N, C-alpha and C positions, 0 to 999 in steps of 0.2 A: 503494499499499500505505501503511496507518496501523496506529500503535499502537506497542507496544512496540519492534518489530524493523524498524520501518518504515527503509528506505533511497533515499536519492535515486539510487544506483548508481553514486556517483562513490567509494565507500570499498571497494566489491566488484565490480570489474567483471565481465559476463559474460565467456564465452568469446569471442564475437565482438569483443571489445574489447581482448583481450591481444595482446601481439606473436606471432607465429609465429617459432617458433624450433626449429631441428632439435638432434640431440643429436650428442654426439661418435662415435655408431654411425650415425646416420642423418642427415648434414647435407642442408639443403635445397640442392639444386641452382642455381647462379646462372651467368649470363652476364656478358661485358664489358658497357661501356657502349657498343660498339658495337651491342649488340644493341636497343638504344631509340633508333638513329639514326634508322630509317624511319618508326615513329610519329610522333617528333619532329619531323622534316621535316614532315611536315602540318599541326604548330602554327606553327613558327617559319620555315620555309622558309629554312633555313640549315644547313650542316652542324654540328650539336653536337657532333659528336665531339671534336673540337679545342678547344672551348671550355675556360677555366679555372675551378672553382668552389671558393668555401671553404665548408666544412663547418660549419655553424651549432654542432655537438655538440661536434666536438674542436678546430676551426681550422685542419686540415690542407690545404694546398692542392693540387689536383690536377687533371690533364686529366680532362674527364668519361669519357671512352674508359677508363681505371682503374676506374671504380666498377663495383659488384655490381648487376648487374640480375637481378630476380626476373619472370620473364614467364609464369608458370604460374597466371595468374590471371586476374578479369576486366578487368584492368588490368594497366599495369608499374609494379612498385616499384624504385628506384635507391638503391640504399645506399652509405656512403662505405667505400671500400676500406681506410680506415686507423684508424677507430673501432673500439676493442675492442667498443664495442656498436654496431656497424654503423648508426650513425645513419641514419635514413631522409633521402633528400637532396631527393627527388622522386617525385610519384606520379602517373601521368597514366592516365585511365580512358575512352576513346572511345565514344558513344552513335551510333547512325546520326543524329541531328542535331547532338550537341555533342561538345565536348571540356572533360574536367574538369581542370587541371592544378593540383596543389599543388606551389610551391616553397619551401614556409616551411622544409625543412631545410637551405637556402644562405643564405650570408650575402651572397653576391654570384655573379653569373656574366660572367666575364668574355670578350669575343666578340671576335675580332680580325675589321675588316673586310677584304673581300678586295681584292686588288690595285687 
């Protein structure tokens, strides 16, 4: 787009670029971190539920099982259960040939070795 009102899209994102939020009267349903255990087993080959992670958004350190999992989408979105903004910790999308994994919301993920 050119002209006086041209935009690169960054200042005024389209609906597909905005966060999906519920309202007080219509919250978006979520599950706990255990709901992501099966799909993440396919990627990591260990039980991630007991792993400890630090949220990059608020600094909270929690077990992965305490996170909020939103699985009613083409992939899985895992959000911090401590943040007032519910920062995104992890996103996972699976295709027939690939996994797409975004861990950018985690400062770290501590995984204990099995006995």
